N, C-alpha and C positions, 0 to 999 in steps of 0.2 A: 503745633499743628492746630489751625483754626477750626472752629465749630463748623463753618460753612464748607471747609474742605472735607471734613469727616462726613458731612451729610452728602456731599457730591460723590465721594468714593463709595459710600453705602448705596446710594441710588444707582450708581453705575454698575455696581456688583449685582444688585437686584434686577436691573434691566438685562444684564448679561444672562443671569439664570432664567429670567422670564422668557427671553428670546429663545433659548434652547428648549424650554418647556413647551412653548407654543409650536416651535418647529418640529419637535418630536411628536406632539399630539396631532399635528396636521399632516405628517408624513405617513403614508400607508406602510403597514408592516410588510417586510419582505419575508418570503418563505425560504428562499435559498440564496446563499452568497456564492456567486460564481467565482469571485476572487479568492475566497477561502475554501471553496469546493465542499461546502457542508450545509445542512439544513440549519436554519436559525430558530431560536426559541420563539414560540408564539405566546400571546397573552394567556396566562394560566387561568383555569376556572376557579372561582372563589367558592369555598364551602367551609362549613364550620370546622370540619376535621382538618382540612389543609391549613386553615388559619391558626387553629390551636396548636397544631404540630410544628408550625413554622415553615412547612413546605411551600405554602403559597408565597411567602416573602422571599424564600430562597429562589423559587422559580421566577418570581417577578423581577428580582435583581438580575438574573440571567437574561430575562426578556428585555429589560431596559438597556443592558449592555449590548446585546445583539442588535437591537433595533435603533441604537443611538444614531441620530442624524449625522451623516458624513463619516460613518464608522471606518470605511476603507481609508479615507484621508487621514484620520487620527492614527490608525495603525501604522501607516506609512510614515507619518510625522514622528511617532515614537521611535521606530527603528532608525530613522535618520538622526534623531537626537542622540541615540545610543552610539551611533558611529562617530558623530562629531565629538562626543565626550571621550572617545578612545576606547569604547567597549567593543568587544568582539563577539557578543552573543545577544540574542533577543528571542524570547519565547522558546528557549532551549535549542536554538539554531545558531551555529557558529558561522561567522562571516570569514570565509577561508580564502586561501590563495587560489589563483587562477579562476576568479569569479565564481567560486563554488560555495554553495550553502550545504552544510552538513548537520543533520540532527544529532544532538548530543546523545551518546549511549551511556547510560548510567548502569552501575552494577545491579543486575537483576536480583529479584528475590530468590534465594537459593532453594527454598522449599517449593516455590512455584516451578522452577526449572526441573527439579527432581520429579515433581508430580507429572509434568507434561512428558518427560522422558519415559516415565512409567506407563503412561497411556500408549505411547508409541510401541513400547516393548510388549505390552499386553495385546495390542493389535497384531503385531507380528506373530505372536504365539497363537492367536485365535484363527488365523487363516491358513489355508494349505497351498498358497501360491508364494513364489519368491517375492520378497519386499526389499526395495532399496530405500535407504534413508539418507537424507542430506540436508544441511543447513547452509544458507547463502550468506557469507560475510558481506557487510555493506560498506558504504563509503568511509564510515568512521574507522573501519579496520583497514581496508585496502588503500585508502587515500589518507591515512593518518598523518602523513607528512605535510598535508595541506592545512591541517588544523593550526589555530593560533598557538604560539608558544605557551606551554604550561596548561593547556586546556585539559580538564579532566576527561578521561576516556577509558571506560572499562574494557577489559580484554575480551574480544570475541573469539580469539584462537583457543583460549582456555575452555570456553564453552563448546567449541567444536570437538576438542579432545574428550570432554566429558560426555557429549552426545554419542560419539562413536563407541565409547566404552560401555555406555548404559544400555545399548540395544544390540547385544551380540548376535541375535538371531537374524538381523537385517544385514544386507550388504551396504557398507558405507561408501558413499561417493565423495571424493575429495574435491570440492569446488574451490577451496581456498587456493590451492596451488595453481589451478587453471586460471583463476582471476589474477593472482599475484604476478604471474609471469607476464601479464599484459597490463600492469597497473599504470603504465605511461600512456595507454590508449584511452579513448573515450568509452569506457566500459560502464560508466554510470552517468545518469543525468546530473547536471550541476544544480538544478533547481527542483529536483524530484527525488523521492526515495528509491525508485526502481532502478534496475540495471537497464542499459540501452539494449537495442537489438544486437549490437556487437558484443556486449557483456553477456547477453543471453546465449549467444553463439558459443562463447568460451565455456559457459556453464554447461551447455549441451555436449561439448567435447569432454568435460569432466565427468559427465554421467555415462559416457559411452561404454566403458568397460563393464560397469555394474549392470547396465540395462542390456548389454549384449549386441551392440551394433558398431559399425565402423562409420565415424562421422564423415559427412560430405565436406570436402575441402571448401574453405571460405571463398577461394577464388573461382569456384564453380558457380557462384551466385553473382547476380548483378545487384548492387546496392541501389535502392530507390529512395529518394528523399520524399518524405510525406509532408513534413512541415518544418519550417525554420522559425516558428513563433510559439514554441511550447514553453509555458511556465507551469511547473508542477506543484505538488502538494507542499514541499518544503518552502518554496517561494511564498505560497499562500500563508503558511503559519508564521513565517519569519517577519512579515511586514516589510521586508526589503523590496525596494522598487528600482534599484540602480543596476542590477546585474543584467547581462544579456540573456536572451532566450536560448533554449535548447533546440536541437534539431532531432526530429524523429525520422528514422529510416527503417526500411524493411529489406529483407534479402530473399525470402522464400516465396515463389509464386503461389497463388491460391487456386490454381487450375484444378478442377475436379474434386475439390475439398468442400464438404458441407459441414455446417455447424448448427446444432440444435440445442436450445436451452429448454429445460423442463421446469415448469412451475405447477402449482396446484390452485384450482379455483376454490370458491367458498364452500363447495360441496365435497371437496376432497378429491376431485377428479384431476388426473394429470393433464396438463396443457403443454403442447409443443409450440415453441416460439422459434422460428427460423432466425439464425444469425449468420455471421460470416467470419472468416479468418481475419479480415481487415474491414472494419466498418468505418469508411472514410467520412461518414456524416459527422463523426465526433471531431473531425479536424476543424470544424467551424465553431466549436465551443472551447471553453478553457480546459475541460477535462479530456485532453487529447489522447492521453494514454489509453482511455477506454476504446480507442480505435482497435486495439487488439482484442478480438473475440467479442467486442461489444460491451466490455466492462463486466461488473460483478454479476455472478449468477450462482445459484445453489448447486445446480447440476447442469453440466454441458457435455455434449457428445460430439466429437470431431470425427468424421468418417473420411477416409482417403481412398484412392483407387487401388491401393495395395492390399487387396483382399486376402492374399496369402500370408500376410504378416500377423504377428500376435496383437492382442488387445491389451492396452495399458490403462490402468487407473491411477490418477494422480490426486492425492489428498494434499491440498495446496493453499497458498495465498496468491495474491495478484501478480507476483513475480512470474508465475507460470504462464501468464497470458502471452507474454512476448517470447517465451521459450517454446511453446507448443508448435509454432510453424516449423522449427528445425526438426522436431520429432516426427513430423508427418511422413517422411520417406521410409520410416522404419516400423510403422505400426498401421494396422488396418483401421483400428478405432482407438481414440484417446478419450477416456472418460474423466471428467474433471469435477471434483467434489469440494465445495467450500463449506467447512463445518460451521461457519457463522450462520448459515441458512439451511443446510441439509441436516435433518434430524432423524433419518431413518437408519435401519441397520445396514452398515456397510458390508458386513459379512454376507448378508442375504443378497445384497446388490452384486457382489462379486460372483456368487453362485448363479444367480438368475441371468446374468449377462455374459457368462463365459469369459471372465477376465483372466488373462494369463499371468500377469505380473502387476505389482503395485509400486508406486513411488510416493513417499512422504517427503514433501519439499516445502520448506518455509525459509524466509529470511530470518536471521538470528533475532533481530528485535521483535518481529512478529511472534516467533515461536516462544520466546521467554515470557511474553505477556499474554498469550492467547488463553482465553477462558472457555474454549469450546472443544478442546481436544478430547475430552472424555467421551464425546459422541463417537469416537472411533471404535469404541468397544461396546457400544449399545446394540 
């Protein structure tokens, strides 16, 4: 190899590095990635403490990764190269049959699972209203036959059995059977971690006996297509760009139903924010699932025209957002608490608002990793 050639290669490499250095410096930082549906790291503040502790360099590395020019393109290129090489997974997402993306479900930490089940049990024992408890099995469980051959996949059914046995004071609702019976239908999104409205309907039928209502037959509703261009959270994290979009539909009309979200201002005063059962403004952005109830909220109250019906409290994750419409014929009020944001006494809330019964409802992956369930018993 000649000296001139070595110099040429070195100069070319330096020019390549310099080009991206200039491009990154000239490109404004983005605060939010719509494609990944998350906030991006911003330039960290330099201080003596952060520099000596190594935190500054750690945050700066995340910042440069998040703000790298053409990030979305590089992510897509990486997943495509994985596929060409015959791999069936990228960023813990499996490329599955029937154009489906499924997040890998690893064996959870046993101590964490036991701890979270103890919080639920303590909550049940601390309130004087009936409590229903259920966990929602996800695609990795119900659609396991779509996974690549030999793909590691921890058992969610074992966790369901453990959960039922660990909280004897609650009424267990079997959602596994309700979903398994309809596994060949579009009960989950292919590009998102949530269940579809159809899946939520079958979940609603699985809750019926425990919550004390007779489900409205599915054929009593008219299915309404809201979007045929939905790409969800699993699509975002996978880097995959070759699958077809999902379709979002609804069944239950929102006539006569009001939704109010409650937040607090800087002075600690409660602020009411009107929302709706279906906020169609979200259909124009990537996060289309937030159409249901308007997305995340610490406390939301859904009021229906059925004033003679009981009041239900749901301690929940975002799966409940598309479930709530089906519950509206059976309750006068549905109160929704998200423990990621709500930090007040739930026992006091139940008493102050005349709640008649409670439901603790999470998807299996969210439940086994949640770090906020201790707020149930505060």
